[in-house]
C-alpha positions in Angstrom: 0.2 -0.1 0.0 3.0 2.3 1.0 4.1 2.1 -2.8 0.9 3.5 -4.6 0.6 6.7 -1.7 4.3 7.8 -2.9 3.3 8.4 -6.7 -0.2 9.5 -6.0 1.3 12.1 -3.5 3.7 13.4 -6.4 0.8 13.5 -8.8 -1.4 15.5 -6.2 1.4 17.9 -5.2 2.4 18.2 -9.2 -1.2 19.0 -9.9 -1.3 21.8 -6.9 1.7 23.1 -8.3 0.8 23.6 -12.0 -2.8 25.1 -10.9 -1.0 28.1 -9.1 -3.2 31.6 -9.7 -1.0 34.1 -11.5 -2.5 37.9 -11.5 -0.9 40.4 -14.0 -2.6 43.7 -14.2 -3.1 45.3 -17.6 -0.4 47.1 -19.4 -3.0 49.3 -21.4 -4.8 50.6 -18.1 -3.8 54.7 -18.1 -5.0 57.0 -15.5 -6.7 59.9 -17.7 -5.0 63.1 -17.7 -7.2 66.0 -17.4 -5.2 67.7 -20.3 -6.8 64.6 -22.4 -10.5 65.4 -20.9 -10.3 69.3 -21.9 -8.6 68.1 -25.6 -11.8 66.4 -26.1 -14.1 68.7 -24.4 -12.7 71.1 -27.2 -13.5 68.6 -29.9 -17.1 68.2 -28.5 -18.1 71.4 -28.5 -16.7 72.2 -32.0 -18.3 68.9 -33.6 -21.8 69.3 -31.4 -22.1 72.8 -30.7 -21.7 74.8 -27.4 -24.9 73.2 -24.8 -25.5 70.1 -27.1 -23.1 68.0 -25.5 -24.2 64.9 -23.9 -21.1 63.3 -22.1 -17.1 63.8 -22.7 -14.0 61.6 -21.0 -10.4 61.1 -22.0 -11.2 59.2 -25.3 -14.8 60.4 -26.8 -17.7 62.2 -26.2 -21.3 61.9 -27.4 -23.8 64.8 -28.7 -27.2 65.3 -27.2 
């Protein structure tokens, strides 16, 4: 019985080591700069017209 326990223990240990969780933060995440939002706001005003802007963020805008 002892001869079966060792291979089973090794297999169980190998499976546990192979299933380790690795967390990597996304490299494309960037904090918005106020300058980016200001630039997009200017573009939104030119495109939508004053008072016609629904939403603005650092990457896009939406007209009403």
